[in-house]
C-alpha positions in Angstrom: 2.6 -17.2 -1.8 -0.9 -15.9 -0.2 -3.2 -17.1 -2.7 -1.1 -20.5 -2.4 -1.7 -21.1 1.4 -5.4 -20.5 0.8 -5.9 -23.2 -1.7 -3.6 -25.8 -1.0 -4.5 -28.7 1.3 -0.8 -29.0 2.8 -0.4 -26.0 4.3 0.3 -26.0 7.8 -0.6 -23.1 10.2 3.7 -22.4 9.8 3.3 -21.5 6.1 0.0 -19.5 7.2 2.6 -17.4 9.5 5.4 -17.1 7.1 2.7 -15.5 4.7 1.2 -12.9 7.1 4.9 -11.9 8.2 5.8 -11.6 4.2 2.4 -9.7 3.8 3.3 -7.9 6.8 7.1 -6.5 5.1 5.6 -5.9 1.7 2.9 -3.4 3.0 6.0 -2.1 6.0 8.2 -1.6 3.2 5.9 -0.3 0.6 4.2 1.9 3.3 8.1 3.2 4.0 9.0 4.0 0.7 6.0 6.1 0.2 6.4 8.5 3.4 10.1 8.9 2.3 8.4 10.4 -1.7 6.3 12.2 -0.2 8.3 14.2 2.2 11.1 14.2 -0.3 13.4 13.2 2.2 17.5 12.8 0.7 19.6 9.9 0.2 22.5 11.5 1.8 23.5 14.1 4.1 23.7 17.5 2.7 26.7 18.4 5.4 28.3 15.3 5.7 27.4 13.2 2.7 26.1 10.3 5.3 24.2 7.4 4.6 23.2 8.1 8.1 19.6 9.5 8.6 17.1 8.7 10.4 13.5 10.0 11.5 12.6 11.4 14.3 8.7 13.0 15.9 9.0 16.2 17.1 5.2 16.5 17.8 5.8 19.7 19.1 6.1 21.2 15.2 2.0 20.7 14.7 0.2 18.6 12.2 1.8 19.9 9.2 5.2 18.3 9.4 6.1 16.9 12.8 9.1 14.5 11.6 12.6 15.5 11.2 15.1 14.0 9.1 18.8 13.6 11.0 22.4 12.7 10.3 23.6 9.8 13.0 26.8 10.6 11.2 27.5 14.8 11.8 24.1 15.9 13.8 22.2 17.8 10.9 18.7 17.8 10.9 16.4 18.9 8.3 13.7 21.2 10.5 13.3 23.6 7.3 9.8 23.8 5.8 8.9 22.6 2.2 8.0 24.7 -0.7 5.0 22.9 -0.6 4.7 22.9 3.1 3.6 26.9 2.9 0.3 26.2 1.3 -0.8 23.8 3.9 0.1 25.3 7.2 -1.8 28.3 5.5 -0.5 31.9 6.0 -0.4 32.8 9.8 2.6 34.8 9.4 6.0 33.5 9.3 10.0 33.9 8.1 8.2 34.9 4.5 7.0 38.0 6.0 9.7 38.9 8.0 11.9 38.8 5.2 10.0 41.4 2.2 
C-alpha cells in the first residue's frame, strides 16, 4: 500500500493518510501480539472463563513486570510472578525462601 502511494502519480494526500494509518495499525497490532506472547497472558480468565481480560499498569510492582492482567467479569487479578521472573528479578528474597 505504501509502495503504491509512493510511486503513483495520481496519489493524493488522502491516499497518503490512509497508508500511514494502515501502517500504524499493523505495527500496533503486531506490538500488542508480541507483548501478549512474551507475557504469557491467558486467553480466558482461569476462574470464570471470561474473555473480558484487560491489562492494568501498576508502577509500584517495579520494573520487572509492572502490568497486571485483570478480568472485568469476576475481578480476578494475575499478579503472581511467572517462572521466568525469578531470574530477572534477582535473588532479593521472596516467597520461595519463606516456603523452604
